Backbone as numpy.savetxt, mean C-alpha at the origin, in Angstrom:
# Nx Ny Nz CAx CAy CAz Cx Cy Cz
5.79 -5.23 5.52 4.44 -3.63 5.24 5.59 -2.65 5.36
5.49 -1.70 4.45 6.17 -0.36 4.15 4.81 0.67 4.37
5.33 1.67 4.62 4.84 3.02 4.58 5.60 4.10 3.99
5.19 4.63 2.89 5.76 5.85 2.54 6.70 5.30 1.72
7.78 6.06 1.63 9.15 5.16 1.17 8.92 3.93 1.13
8.97 3.27 1.96 8.24 1.79 2.79 7.51 0.99 1.87
6.80 1.93 2.05 5.70 1.29 0.67 6.01 1.28 -0.44
7.13 1.92 -0.72 7.64 1.85 -2.08 9.11 0.25 -2.59
8.83 0.12 -0.70 10.11 -0.87 -1.06 9.68 -2.53 -0.40
8.26 -2.22 0.17 7.57 -3.42 -0.02 7.03 -3.72 -1.17
6.84 -2.58 -2.33 6.47 -3.09 -4.03 7.58 -4.31 -4.30
9.31 -3.38 -4.29 10.06 -3.85 -4.73 10.99 -5.09 -4.21
10.36 -5.38 -3.04 10.26 -6.56 -2.28 9.60 -7.40 -3.05
8.22 -7.41 -2.83 7.93 -8.08 -4.07 8.15 -8.76 -5.03
8.05 -7.62 -5.84 9.06 -8.04 -7.22 9.97 -8.71 -7.07
10.98 -8.47 -6.49 12.55 -8.43 -6.45 13.20 -9.69 -5.56
12.23 -9.60 -4.39 13.17 -10.61 -3.47 12.61 -12.26 -3.19
13.74 -12.66 -2.68 13.00 -14.63 -2.73 12.62 -14.21 -1.05
12.00 -15.04 -0.92 11.81 -15.17 0.85 10.67 -14.28 1.42
10.07 -14.05 0.39 8.99 -12.60 0.60 7.33 -14.08 0.41
6.87 -13.54 1.87 5.81 -14.75 1.06 4.26 -13.22 1.18
4.61 -12.42 1.18 3.33 -11.06 0.49 3.90 -9.96 1.16
3.24 -8.86 0.89 3.57 -7.73 1.01 2.35 -6.68 1.50
2.19 -5.47 1.94 1.50 -4.52 2.12 2.23 -2.95 1.86
1.25 -2.46 0.92 2.24 -0.75 0.86 1.38 0.12 1.05
1.82 1.38 2.16 0.56 1.73 2.68 1.25 3.23 2.41
0.21 4.03 1.11 0.72 5.08 0.71 2.03 5.28 0.16
2.45 4.27 -0.62 4.03 4.20 -1.33 4.14 5.33 -2.35
5.30 6.56 -2.08 5.63 7.14 -3.26 6.45 6.36 -4.03
5.97 6.31 -5.19 6.77 6.15 -6.31 6.22 4.84 -7.18
5.41 4.33 -6.48 5.01 2.65 -6.77 4.70 3.02 -8.20
4.23 3.95 -8.19 2.94 4.03 -9.90 4.19 3.82 -10.97
5.58 4.49 -10.74 6.93 4.72 -11.79 7.33 3.43 -11.42
7.10 2.11 -10.69 7.59 0.90 -10.88 6.42 -0.03 -11.24
5.44 -0.05 -12.19 4.68 -0.38 -12.71 5.04 -1.90 -13.51
5.98 -1.68 -14.34 6.82 -2.71 -15.50 7.06 -3.98 -14.37
7.41 -3.66 -13.16 7.77 -4.99 -12.29 6.66 -5.93 -12.17
6.92 -6.76 -11.92 5.74 -7.85 -11.44 6.11 -8.66 -10.21
5.06 -8.39 -9.56 5.18 -9.11 -8.08 5.19 -11.06 -8.30
5.97 -11.46 -7.58 6.14 -13.18 -7.53 5.23 -13.56 -6.41
4.57 -12.23 -5.29 4.06 -12.63 -3.96 2.94 -11.59 -4.04
1.49 -12.33 -3.49 0.30 -11.39 -3.13 1.06 -9.65 -2.66
0.35 -8.49 -3.06 0.74 -7.57 -2.53 -0.51 -7.10 -2.19
-0.99 -5.88 -1.43 -2.18 -5.09 -1.22 -1.90 -3.57 -0.77
-2.50 -2.58 -1.35 -2.27 -1.45 -1.12 -3.37 -0.57 -0.55
-2.51 0.59 0.13 -3.38 1.77 0.68 -3.07 3.26 0.20
-3.73 3.87 -0.11 -3.70 5.36 -0.74 -4.65 6.15 0.72
-4.08 7.07 0.18 -5.17 8.62 1.21 -5.50 9.30 -0.34
-6.83 9.40 -0.22 -7.76 9.93 -1.35 -7.21 11.85 -0.97
-6.92 12.34 0.05 -6.28 13.79 -0.03 -4.90 13.84 0.39
-3.76 12.55 -0.39 -2.55 13.07 -0.21 -2.34 13.91 -1.14
-1.16 14.52 -1.09 -0.95 15.57 -1.86 0.41 14.96 -2.28
1.18 14.26 -2.19 2.19 13.38 -2.39 2.01 12.22 -3.32
1.28 11.96 -3.64 0.40 10.76 -4.36 -0.29 11.48 -5.43
-0.93 11.45 -6.17 -2.21 11.65 -7.19 -2.98 10.43 -7.65
-3.82 11.05 -7.73 -5.29 10.49 -7.74 -4.88 9.22 -9.67
-4.17 9.73 -10.13 -4.01 9.08 -11.16 -2.77 8.10 -11.22
-1.56 8.63 -10.28 -0.89 7.60 -9.81 -1.72 5.98 -9.11
-2.62 6.39 -8.75 -3.31 5.80 -8.04 -3.64 4.87 -8.81
-4.68 5.21 -10.08 -5.23 4.38 -11.17 -4.33 3.46 -11.93
-2.77 4.25 -12.17 -1.86 3.53 -12.59 -1.77 2.52 -11.96
-1.46 2.27 -10.40 -1.60 1.08 -10.20 -2.68 0.29 -9.68
-3.86 0.53 -9.85 -4.98 -0.17 -9.45 -5.50 -0.92 -10.97
-4.90 -0.15 -12.21 -5.09 -0.44 -13.95 -3.98 -1.74 -13.56
-2.71 -1.23 -13.47 -1.56 -2.90 -13.58 -1.91 -3.63 -12.71
-2.33 -3.38 -11.73 -2.25 -4.98 -10.49 -3.83 -5.26 -9.90
-4.68 -5.13 -11.27 -6.23 -5.57 -10.85 -6.31 -6.74 -10.32
-5.49 -7.82 -9.90 -6.00 -8.56 -8.98 -5.55 -8.06 -7.64
-4.59 -7.32 -6.97 -4.55 -6.83 -5.74 -5.36 -6.39 -5.30
-5.61 -5.93 -4.11 -6.26 -5.62 -2.65 -5.75 -4.14 -2.78
-6.70 -2.68 -3.26 -6.11 -1.84 -3.17 -7.44 -1.29 -2.47
-7.05 -0.74 -1.57 -7.98 0.65 -0.92 -7.59 2.23 -0.99
-9.08 2.97 -0.85 -8.78 4.28 -1.07 -9.51 4.80 0.22
-8.42 5.86 0.78 -9.49 5.99 2.70 -9.30 8.12 1.97
-10.86 8.13 3.07 -10.59 9.42 3.06 -9.99 9.88 4.15
-8.88 10.60 3.53 -7.58 10.82 4.85 -6.52 10.94 4.22
-5.12 11.70 5.07 -4.21 12.10 4.21 -2.87 11.27 3.90
-1.87 11.78 3.78 -0.54 11.13 3.43 -0.18 11.00 4.83
0.16 9.89 5.73 0.67 9.77 6.70 -0.71 9.02 7.84
-1.59 8.77 7.03 -3.13 9.03 7.67 -2.85 7.65 9.35
-2.01 6.78 8.68 -1.52 5.34 9.99 -0.81 5.89 11.14
-0.35 6.47 11.53 0.73 7.43 12.03 0.11 8.68 13.15
-0.23 7.59 14.10 -0.65 8.76 14.93 0.55 9.76 15.53
1.62 10.04 15.02 2.28 11.19 15.96 2.59 12.27 14.91
1.31 11.81 13.57 1.00 12.89 12.91 0.24 13.59 12.74
-0.29 14.80 12.40 -1.26 15.84 12.36 -2.05 15.11 11.54
-1.74 14.43 10.51 -2.77 13.84 9.16 -3.15 12.46 9.92
-2.72 12.31 10.82 -3.27 10.74 11.71 -4.89 10.79 11.39
-5.01 9.81 10.49 -7.10 9.17 11.27 -7.36 7.95 11.28
-7.69 8.06 12.25 -7.80 6.84 13.38 -8.76 5.94 12.57
-9.99 6.21 11.92 -10.98 5.32 11.46 -10.32 4.70 10.30
-9.27 5.60 9.30 -8.92 4.98 8.32 -7.53 4.28 8.88
-7.32 4.42 9.63 -6.04 3.45 10.36 -6.20 2.30 10.75
-7.16 2.25 11.22 -8.10 1.02 12.48 -8.60 0.37 11.05
-9.50 0.77 10.19 -9.75 -0.60 9.15 -8.56 -0.76 8.10
-7.74 -0.15 8.38 -6.06 -0.46 7.09 -5.47 -1.36 7.33
-5.34 -1.57 8.94 -4.97 -2.25 9.54 -5.79 -3.44 9.72
-7.18 -3.80 10.17 -8.18 -4.73 9.92 -7.42 -5.68 8.67
-7.63 -4.79 7.39 -7.20 -5.01 6.40 -5.89 -6.06 6.02
-5.47 -5.18 6.62 -3.63 -5.94 6.56 -3.68 -7.20 7.22
-4.11 -6.98 8.88 -4.11 -8.50 9.31 -4.96 -9.05 8.85
-6.16 -9.57 7.67 -6.58 -10.29 7.28 -6.05 -10.79 6.39
-5.30 -9.66 5.63 -4.18 -10.27 4.12 -3.35 -11.23 4.99
-2.09 -10.82 6.02 -1.38 -11.64 6.48 -1.89 -12.51 6.70
-3.13 -12.64 7.42 -3.30 -14.27 7.74 -3.90 -15.29 6.65
-4.96 -14.37 5.90 -4.95 -15.59 4.57 -3.69 -15.52 3.68
-2.17 -14.85 3.57 -1.14 -15.47 3.18 -0.07 -15.77 4.15
-0.77 -16.00 5.30 1.00 -15.96 6.05 0.63 -17.00 7.03
-0.83 -17.57 7.08 -1.43 -19.02 7.83 -1.30 -17.90 9.12
């Protein structure tokens, strides 16, 4: 699991590393520009509709390139999952965490 730049790293890990079972990307900046790569494991994406750093066009690129990957869009801002930021959005964070846990349970056992 990765957040922001870590979200990009989660995507790259899913595409390039061995011994990765699955990956989750939270508001991964730069992910859209790496869609030429193909993940070898399941991946889930969480994006924020009010994110000034990641455009909705970029989200659409990811969604189109990865139609089988769960992709969720929250009415929140970049960093919505970090409770140390002004952009923290508890309802979005709780829902995203629940979805992440379900995804991990399905793919990690």
